[in-house]
N, C-alpha and C positions, 0 to 999 in steps of 0.2 A: 586300391580304394575305389569303391563304387560311387558313381555320380548320378544323381537323379534330378531332373529338371521339373520342378513344380510339385507341390505337396499332393496334388491329385494323382500323381504317378508313383507315389511312394507307398510301399507296403511296410507296415511297422516291423522293425526287426524282431525276430523271435526272442522272447524273454525281455524285451524292452530296450531302452537306449539311455545313454548318458549324452546330454546335448549342450552345446554352446551356440550362441547366436551373435552375429555381427557382420559388418562389412568385411572385416579381416583384410583390409587394404594394406599390403606390404608384408603381412605375416611376420611382423617384427618380433623383437625379443619379448615385448609385453604380451603379444598374442601367443608366443611360444610358451610363456609361463602359464597361461590359461589352458592351452592345449595339453601341457604336461599334466596338470591337475585333472583335466578331463579324462585323459588316458588312465591315470591312477584310479579315478573313481570307476571307470568302466571295467578295468581289470579286477578290482576288488569286489565289484558287485556282479561280475560276469555279464556285462551289458555291452552292446555295440556302442562305439564312440562315434558321435555324429556332430558335424558342423552344419549349422544352418546359416547360409549366406545369401547374397542377392545377385541377380544377373547384371546389375549396374549399381553404381554408388547411389544410395537413396537421395543424396543431396541433388543429383541431376534432375530429380523429379520434384522434390520439396522446395528447393531454392536454386533453380538452374543458373541464375545470374551470378551466383557465388559458389558454385560447386567446385570442389578441389580437383586438381589433376590427380590421376590415379597412380599409385606406386607400382601396382601390378595389374596386368590385364587378367581376364578370366583364365586363360591357359596357364600363366605363370602362377596365379594364386592356387589353382587346383594342384599343380605340380608340388608347390610348397606344402600344402595341406597333406598331400599323399606322403611326402617325405617325413612329415611329423607322425606318421603311423595312424592316421585317422581311418576308420572303417568305411564311413559313408559321408558324403557331402551332399546336402539337399540345397539346390540352387533355386531360390524363390524369385519368380518374376516380380519386379518392383515397378508398379505403374501408379496412375492416379487412384485407382480403386484400392490398391494395397496401402497407399499413403493415407487414405481416409479410413482405413480399417481400425477398429479399436484394439487396444492391447488385449482385451479379453477375447475378442474374436480370433486374434492371431494365436493365442495360447490354445484355444479349443481346436482350431483347424490344424495347426502345425505341430505343436508339442504333444497334445493329447491324441488327436485323430491320426495324423500321419506317422508319428514317431513313437507313440506309447512311451513318453519320457518318464524315467524313474528318478533322474537327478539332472538338474540344470546348473551349469557352471558359467558365470558371467563376471565381469568386473563390477566392483561395488558402485560405480557411477553409471551402470547400464540403464538406458532408456529406450523405449520402443513404442510402437503404435501411434495412432493419430495424435498430433501435437506432443509426442513423446510423453504421453501420460503414464505409460507403463514403466515400472522400475522394479528393483529387487523386492521391495515390500509387497507390491501387487503380485509378483511371481510367487512369493512365499505364501501369500494368502490363497492363491489359486492352487498352488501345489498341495496345500493341506486338504483341499477338497477333491483334487483329481489324482492324488497318489504319487506326487514327485517332490523330492527335496530340492532345495535351492542353496547354492553356495555363491555368495558375493565376495569375490577376492579383492584384496587391496591391489592398487595399480602398481605395476613393476616400475622401479626407478633405476636410473643409472648411478655410477659411483658418486656423482655430484648431487644426488638426491633429486634429480629432475625426472618427472614422469616420462616414460617412453611412450610416444604416441605418433600416429601417422602425421598429424599436423606439424609436430616438431621436426620430424624427418624431412617433410617438404620444405620447411623453412631452412634447414641446413643445406639441402640441395640447392635451393635458390641462391644461397650465399656462396656456393661453390665448395662448401665443406663436405666433400664426398667421403672423407675418411671418418668423420664423426657419424655421418649418416650410416655408413657401413657398420660401425660399431653397434648402433642401435638396431639395425636390420638383422645383424648376425651374418651379413654377407655384403659384398659390394652391390650398390644399386645397379640394376640391369634394365636396359631398354632393348626393344626388339623392333626390327623393321627390315624392309626389302632394300637391297642394294640397287640403286638406280644410276642412270648415266648423268654425269655432271658436265662441266664445260671442258673437261679433258686437260686442264692446265697443270694439274698436280704431277702427272707423269711426264708430259712432253716438255713443259717449260720449267718446272721446279725440280724434277727428278725424284719426287715423292708421290707415287701414284696412290690415290686414296679411294676408299669405298665410301660413296655417298649413301648414308643410311636414312631412308625415309621413315621416320618414327610417326606412328599415327597421332593425330591431334587428340589432345586430352590426356596424354601420358606425361607424368612429371619428369622434367628434364633438369639437369644441373644448370647453374648460372653459366653464362657465356665465358669461355676461356679455353685453355689448353690442358689436356688431361692425359694421365697414364691409364691405360685400359687393358682389359682382356677381351679379345674378339673370339666368339665361338661360332663355328660354321655348322651347317645342318648335319654334317657327318660326325659331329661331336668333337672335332679337333679344336684346340684352343690355342690362340696365337697372341703374343705380346703385341701391344699397339700403342701408338700415340694418336690422340684425337683432338681435333679442333671443333669446338661448338661455338659458332658465331656467324658474323655477317661479312667476313672477309673484307675488312676495310681497306686493305692494300689495293684491291681490284674493284671494289664496289663502293660507291659514295654513300648509298643508302639502301642496302638490301632490306626487303620487307620482313623477312623472318630468318632466324638462325638456322644454319645448316650443320648437320653432324657429318664430318669428314674424318675417316679413320684410316691411318697408315699402319699396315701390318708390318712389323719388323721381321726381316729375314724371310720374306715370303714373296713368291712370284707365281701368280696364277689369276684366273678369271673368277671374279666374285659376283658379276652382274646377275641379277634376278634371284639370288639366294636370300633367305631370311637370316639376318645376322642377329646375334645376341651380344650386346656391348655392355660390359661391366666396368663401372668407373671406380678406379682405385685411389688416385691422387690428383689433386689440382696442382698443375705445374706453374702456370702464370696466367695473367690476364691477356685477353686478345688486344692487339694494338696494330696501328698502321705503320708500315715501313716505307721509307722513301725510295727504295729500289728493290728489284727482284733479288739482287745479290744479297742485300741485307736480310731479306726474308729467308732466303735459303740458308744463310749462316745461322740464323735463329732456329730454323727447323732442324738443322743438324744438332744444335745444342738441345732442342726439345727431345729428340730421339734418345740422346744420351741420358737426359734426365728421366725419361720414361723407363729406360732400362734399369736405372738405379732404383726408381720407385717401385718397380716390379720385382726387385731382388735379383736381377740378372747381372751377370758379369759384364762390365763394359769392355769394349774393345780398347786394349791398352797397347801403346807402341812397344815394340820389342826393345829390351834393354841393350 
């Protein structure tokens, strides 16, 4: 997949393009539904398939005080779009000037000028431009003048007939329901961060050495608790893991922020300094304070067994 930063650097694809527009935060099943139709339109019309997205979530500029935590950073979003078979992603810088741009100006600059759009595929509730004045109706009107068709698709729903949305997925994560979030994402929610040094207590005092993963601020995290996870290393190897996301109340009376500590099962090695990818599979229990280190160690032993089961691994059973 080709990635272009900014419409001014984009050469219109030969023969024109089929385009969709949006933040595409999470690239969840609702997004996948749109991307599938985009690909179908592109293939049938012999056009390039193009996603127009932004270099940051537009809410961070339009309403920074209430901007949502992101489900996917730029790198992961582009990886997911590439895996969906998209030919080109145009990343549009979103700043104050872009926020004040009219919907008509956006259509002329990006869809007509940069991409030579022949068909535009969006959700039926799509809005864009200054004060969200642009919608499917305006796109259709402008398309009739500038040579592109518009498809406004119904929003994808889950089996319970609830709309699949990034907002709903964030709410599920906050509640700790990573399993339902994964069902709507089409994969477990993943966070990425560098492994940093902690207080060293996990290995020396508890017997469970953990990787302390420093996840960048602004990334959506599950609610505090204990989880079964998959841990992916930079070399592509994937390891079963149990993770604690919380404030370590047994050792800290009032930690300022939650810490992600990941114990890799059946692994012995140095992880410091590497960028980890941690995918949350199942919530095992709430975080709580223990009266003694021994009680905590016993619970951690149970947590590891529970993580094995949640990840579909064979637990260590005593010999008959």
